LORO-454783 format. One record per residue (C-alpha): residue number from 1; residue in three letters; z, x, y. Coordinates in steps of 0.1 Angstrom, whole numbers, plus 5000, padded with zeros to 4 digits. Example, Ala and Ser with C-alpha at 12.3 -4.5 7.8 and 13.67 -1.06 7.14 Angstrom:
> seq:type:Z:X:Y
> 1:ALA:5078:5123:4955
> 2:SER:5071:5137:4989
This chain:
> seq:type:Z:X:Y
> 1:MET:5616:9229:1241
> 2:SER:5614:9199:1218
> 3:ASN:5584:9207:1196
> 4:GLN:5585:9186:1165
> 5:LEU:5564:9156:1154
> 6:GLY:5576:9134:1125
> 7:ASN:5608:9126:1107
> 8:LEU:5606:9137:1070
> 9:LEU:5570:9150:1072
> 10:THR:5572:9173:1102
> 11:LEU:5549:9195:1124
> 12:ASN:5560:9223:1146
> 13:THR:5534:9240:1167
> 14:PHE:5527:9271:1188
> 15:GLY:5501:9284:1211
> 16:GLU:5487:9282:1247
> 17:SER:5453:9274:1260
> 18:HIS:5445:9311:1269
> 19:GLY:5467:9328:1244
> 20:LEU:5455:9344:1212
> 21:ALA:5457:9313:1190
> 22:TYR:5472:9279:1182
> 23:GLY:5489:9270:1150
> 24:GLY:5516:9251:1133
> 25:ILE:5540:9247:1103
> 26:ILE:5540:9215:1083
> 27:THR:5572:9209:1063
> 28:ASN:5580:9185:1034
> 29:PHE:5544:9181:1024
> 30:PRO:5543:9170:0988
> 31:ALA:5531:9195:0961
> 32:GLY:5501:9189:0940
> 33:LEU:5476:9175:0965
> 34:GLU:5441:9190:0960
> 35:VAL:5431:9198:0996
> 36:ASN:5396:9191:1009
> 37:MET:5392:9219:1034
> 38:GLU:5357:9207:1045
> 39:ALA:5372:9173:1055
> 40:ILE:5399:9191:1076
> 41:GLN:5373:9212:1094
> 42:HIS:5351:9182:1099
> 43:GLU:5379:9165:1119
> 44:LEU:5384:9197:1140
> 45:ASP:5347:9198:1147
> 46:ARG:5348:9162:1160
> 47:ARG:5375:9173:1185
> 48:LYS:5361:9207:1195
> 49:PRO:5347:9214:1230
> 50:GLY:5310:9219:1239
> 51:GLN:5297:9192:1215
> 52:SER:5278:9171:1242
> 53:ALA:5268:9170:1278
> 54:ILE:5298:9147:1287
> 55:VAL:5326:9170:1276
> 56:THR:5339:9205:1286
> 57:GLN:5314:9233:1278
> 58:ARG:5340:9257:1265
> 59:LYS:5326:9272:1233
> 60:GLU:5351:9274:1204
> 61:SER:5344:9274:1167
> 62:ASP:5380:9259:1161
> 63:THR:5381:9273:1126
> 64:VAL:5414:9266:1108
> 65:LYS:5429:9292:1085
> 66:PHE:5458:9282:1062
> 67:LEU:5483:9310:1058
> 68:SER:5508:9294:1033
> 69:GLY:5517:9263:1013
> 70:ILE:5483:9260:0996
> 71:PHE:5475:9279:0964
> 72:GLU:5443:9276:0943
> 73:GLY:5433:9247:0964
> 74:LYS:5465:9226:0960
> 75:THR:5496:9222:0981
> 76:THR:5526:9240:0967
> 77:GLY:5555:9220:0983
> 78:THR:5564:9249:1005
> 79:PRO:5559:9249:1043
> 80:ILE:5522:9249:1052
> 81:GLY:5513:9274:1079
> 82:PHE:5480:9274:1097
> 83:ILE:5463:9292:1126
> 84:ILE:5433:9285:1149
> 85:GLU:5422:9314:1170
> 86:ASN:5411:9310:1206
> 87:GLU:5377:9327:1212
> 88:ASN:5363:9317:1246
> 89:GLN:5390:9319:1273
> 90:LYS:5380:9325:1309
> 91:SER:5414:9331:1324
> 92:LYS:5400:9343:1358
> 93:ASP:5389:9307:1365
> 94:TYR:5426:9299:1370
> 95:ASP:5437:9329:1391
> 96:HIS:5437:9306:1422
> 97:LEU:5463:9284:1406
> 98:ALA:5489:9312:1400
> 99:GLN:5509:9300:1431
> 100:ALA:5494:9265:1437
> 101:TYR:5500:9232:1420
> 102:ARG:5472:9208:1410
> 103:PRO:5480:9172:1419
> 104:SER:5490:9150:1390
> 105:HIS:5490:9179:1366
> 106:ALA:5520:9195:1348
> 107:ASP:5519:9226:1370
> 108:TYR:5548:9216:1393
> 109:THR:5570:9200:1366
> 110:TYR:5567:9230:1342
> 111:ASP:5576:9254:1371
> 112:GLN:5606:9233:1380
> 113:LYS:5618:9229:1344
> 114:PHE:5614:9264:1332
> 115:GLY:5612:9285:1364
> 116:PHE:5581:9301:1351
> 117:ARG:5547:9289:1338
> 118:ASP:5514:9301:1323
> 119:HIS:5489:9290:1348
> 120:ARG:5459:9299:1326
> 121:GLY:5444:9267:1315
> 122:GLY:5477:9250:1319
> 123:GLY:5494:9270:1291
> 124:LYS:5513:9248:1267
> 125:SER:5505:9217:1288
> 126:SER:5467:9221:1280
> 127:ALA:5451:9193:1259
> 128:ARG:5439:9221:1237
> 129:GLU:5474:9218:1220
> 130:THR:5459:9187:1203
> 131:ILE:5439:9209:1180
> 132:ASN:5471:9215:1161
> 133:TRP:5477:9178:1157
> 134:VAL:5442:9172:1144
> 135:ALA:5446:9199:1118
> 136:ALA:5479:9185:1106
> 137:GLY:5467:9149:1108
> 138:ALA:5435:9157:1088
> 139:LEU:5457:9171:1060
> 140:ALA:5481:9141:1062
> 141:LYS:5451:9117:1060
> 142:GLN:5445:9131:1025
> 143:LEU:5478:9116:1014
> 144:LEU:5464:9082:1024
> 145:PRO:5432:9079:1004
> 146:SER:5430:9041:1006
> 147:VAL:5439:9038:1042
> 148:GLU:5410:9036:1067
> 149:ILE:5416:9047:1103
> 150:LYS:5389:9042:1129
> 151:ALA:5393:9047:1166
> 152:TYR:5366:9041:1193
> 153:VAL:5362:9042:1230
> 154:SER:5366:9006:1242
> 155:SER:5363:9011:1280
> 156:VAL:5353:9038:1305
> 157:GLY:5364:9029:1340
> 158:ASN:5353:8993:1346
> 159:ILE:5328:8993:1317
> 160:PHE:5343:8974:1288
> 161:CYS:5332:8968:1252
> 162:GLU:5336:8930:1253
> 163:LYS:5335:8926:1215
> 164:GLU:5367:8926:1194
> 165:TYR:5370:8952:1167
> 166:HIS:5362:8928:1139
> 167:GLU:5329:8920:1156
> 168:LEU:5318:8956:1156
> 169:ASP:5303:8978:1130
> 170:LEU:5328:9006:1130
> 171:THR:5306:9029:1109
> 172:LYS:5285:9034:1141
> 173:ILE:5313:9050:1161
> 174:ASN:5298:9084:1159
> 175:ASP:5263:9073:1165
> 176:THR:5267:9080:1202
> 177:ILE:5283:9110:1221
> 178:VAL:5308:9086:1238
> 179:ARG:5320:9072:1204
> 180:CYS:5316:9035:1212
> 181:PRO:5301:9015:1183
> 182:ASP:5283:8990:1207
> 183:ALA:5250:9007:1216
> 184:ASP:5244:8990:1249
> 185:THR:5280:8995:1261
> 186:ALA:5278:9031:1250
> 187:GLU:5247:9038:1270
> 188:ALA:5263:9024:1302
> 189:MET:5295:9045:1295
> 190:ILE:5275:9077:1291
> 191:ALA:5256:9071:1323
> 192:LYS:5288:9065:1342
> 193:ILE:5305:9097:1329
> 194:LYS:5274:9117:1338
> 195:GLU:5274:9102:1373
> 196:ILE:5311:9110:1378
> 197:LYS:5307:9145:1364
> 198:LYS:5279:9152:1390
> 199:GLN:5304:9142:1417
> 200:GLY:5329:9168:1405
> 201:ASN:5353:9139:1396
> 202:THR:5368:9125:1364
> 203:ILE:5373:9090:1349
> 204:GLY:5396:9073:1324
> 205:GLY:5395:9044:1301
> 206:THR:5409:9030:1268
> 207:ILE:5407:9038:1231
> 208:THR:5411:9011:1204
> 209:CYS:5424:9022:1170
> 210:VAL:5421:9000:1138
> 211:ILE:5440:9009:1106
> 212:LYS:5431:8990:1074
> 213:ASN:5446:8988:1039
> 214:VAL:5481:8998:1050
> 215:PRO:5506:8989:1023
> 216:VAL:5534:8965:1031
> 217:GLY:5567:8980:1040
> 218:LEU:5561:9011:1061
> 219:GLY:5584:9016:1091
> 220:GLU:5621:9018:1097
> 221:PRO:5634:8985:1110
> 222:ILE:5657:8997:1138
> 223:PHE:5650:9029:1157
> 224:GLY:5620:9040:1137
> 225:LYS:5599:9008:1140
> 226:LEU:5563:9015:1129
> 227:GLN:5549:9005:1163
> 228:ALA:5575:9027:1181
> 229:GLU:5565:9057:1160
> 230:LEU:5528:9051:1167
> 231:ALA:5535:9046:1204
> 232:LYS:5556:9078:1206
> 233:ALA:5528:9098:1190
> 234:MET:5501:9083:1212
> 235:LEU:5521:9086:1244
> 236:ASN:5525:9123:1237
> 237:ILE:5487:9128:1241
> 238:ASN:5478:9144:1274
> 239:ALA:5466:9118:1300
> 240:CYS:5478:9088:1279
> 241:LYS:5493:9062:1302
> 242:GLY:5499:9031:1281
> 243:PHE:5501:9016:1246
> 244:GLU:5499:8981:1233
> 245:TYR:5495:8967:1198
> 246:GLY:5485:8933:1184
> 247:SER:5484:8907:1211
> 248:GLY:5499:8932:1235
> 249:PHE:5504:8921:1271
> 250:GLU:5483:8890:1265
> 251:GLY:5509:8878:1241
> 252:ALA:5533:8875:1270
> 253:LYS:5512:8846:1283
> 254:MET:5515:8825:1251
> 255:LEU:5539:8800:1237
> 256:GLY:5556:8807:1203
> 257:SER:5536:8779:1187
> 258:GLU:5504:8797:1198
> 259:HIS:5515:8832:1190
> 260:ASN:5531:8829:1156
> 261:ASP:5510:8842:1126
> 262:LEU:5512:8814:1100
> 263:PHE:5513:8825:1063
> 264:ASN:5488:8820:1036
> 265:PRO:5502:8815:1000
> 266:ASP:5494:8852:0991
> 267:GLY:5515:8865:1020
> 268:THR:5487:8873:1043
> 269:THR:5486:8856:1077
> 270:GLN:5460:8832:1092
> 271:THR:5460:8851:1124
> 272:ASN:5471:8887:1133
> 273:ARG:5486:8886:1167
> 274:SER:5514:8908:1153
> 275:GLY:5489:8936:1149
> 276:GLY:5499:8942:1113
> 277:ILE:5536:8949:1121
> 278:GLN:5565:8925:1119
> 279:GLY:5601:8935:1124
> 280:GLY:5589:8971:1128
> 281:ILE:5575:8971:1093
> 282:SER:5538:8969:1082
> 283:ASN:5529:8935:1067
> 284:GLY:5496:8945:1050
> 285:MET:5473:8931:1077
> 286:ASP:5452:8953:1099
> 287:ILE:5471:8974:1124
> 288:TYR:5454:8976:1157
> 289:PHE:5464:8990:1190
> 290:LYS:5449:9001:1224
> 291:ILE:5459:9031:1244
> 292:ALA:5450:9038:1281
> 293:PHE:5440:9072:1295
> 294:LYS:5441:9082:1331
> 295:PRO:5413:9103:1346
> 296:VAL:5418:9140:1339
> 297:ALA:5439:9156:1366
> 298:THR:5417:9187:1372
> 299:ILE:5387:9178:1394
> 300:LEU:5360:9201:1407
> 301:ARG:5365:9191:1444
> 302:PRO:5389:9201:1471
> 303:GLN:5423:9184:1472
> 304:GLU:5453:9189:1494
> 305:SER:5484:9202:1476
> 306:ILE:5513:9226:1479
> 307:ASN:5522:9260:1466
> 308:LYS:5554:9275:1452
> 309:GLU:5568:9279:1487
> 310:GLY:5562:9243:1496
> 311:GLU:5533:9252:1519
> 312:LEU:5503:9229:1522
> 313:VAL:5472:9244:1505
> 314:THR:5438:9233:1493
> 315:VAL:5431:9235:1456
> 316:GLU:5398:9230:1437
> 317:GLY:5393:9230:1400
> 318:LYS:5370:9257:1386
> 319:GLY:5356:9265:1352
> 320:ARG:5351:9241:1323
> 321:HIS:5368:9207:1321
> 322:ASP:5363:9173:1306
> 323:PRO:5350:9147:1331
> 324:CYS:5363:9121:1306
> 325:VAL:5388:9129:1279
> 326:LEU:5380:9098:1257
> 327:PRO:5353:9110:1233
> 328:ARG:5372:9141:1222
> 329:ALA:5405:9121:1220
> 330:ILE:5391:9099:1192
> 331:PRO:5400:9124:1163
> 332:VAL:5433:9131:1180
> 333:VAL:5443:9094:1179
> 334:GLU:5432:9091:1143
> 335:ALA:5450:9123:1133
> 336:LEU:5483:9112:1149
> 337:SER:5480:9078:1133
> 338:ALA:5475:9094:1098
> 339:PHE:5505:9117:1104
> 340:VAL:5528:9089:1114
> 341:LEU:5517:9067:1084
> 342:ALA:5521:9096:1059
> 343:ASP:5556:9103:1073
> 344:MET:5565:9066:1070
> 345:MET:5551:9065:1035
> 346:LEU:5572:9095:1023
> 347:LEU:5603:9080:1040
> 348:ASN:5596:9048:1022
> 349:LYS:5599:9065:0988
> 350:THR:5636:9071:0995
> 351:ARG:5644:9035:1004
> 352:LYS:5647:9019:0970
> 353:LEU:5648:9029:0933
């Protein structure tokens, strides 16, 4: 199984949803960084389940323990190992799925690929895997003290935040449980998610991420373009279905004379339809992108499906599941962005004397 994130700065992970623990090993992290452990745990707390009425009610402390690579509060340059124990599994909730496949889930494809699967909570395919990414990304973020990364929920179903990111106060993202900085839109989103949850259904939407103060020059110009590395990271998130940056698909409607970002004398640009990236390399302007998430596949209502023998069966989700993945995906998006940027920054140090 391919299990590595990053090029120079890398993360390899282990763990399943109903196993003993999750964890990972981070390699090539520079020595000498004084680690803010509280900041790392804060990011994990933003991702953890049970934090509001519109997310799964699984109760986990999600406390990270670092096993190596940090001594007397500083990174040593050796591989950094960490572990996060599972504390609140209810595996019996998944007994009915031992032989049956949930529609649009990874059950069928895992079984076909490996000939065997852990049906408890989806095993390795569970979105709980993202806890590893948040821990690693929160550490990587500390290599980027001047870079500001803010993600927010920009739509839920057909409810959209109509304002562009520069029209919003991004310091208010965490003021609501849905993590949308526009109060009126957030209220409508929350009501919609609660309505869908009562129906035993799920709903998707979009997240917008804005990255400020990125230095010029990050990104490898051929097969490691910065937008491609960001897209790869985001598209690995469970339920992610699409990625666009800068003008995105709207740019396809424009003429070159409309789309080109004209320069100012200081090298900045008058517009930013490029989304802060040109030729696969950061140009110093804000990087912004949007990612789309499908509705969570597990729903608490009967659905027709098949079992391992190809027979028609009825499956119905049980237990604790997110009716909408978006609020808890915010720290995941930010963490992956930080890890990609830290990786590109370290690579950049090898590119010229």
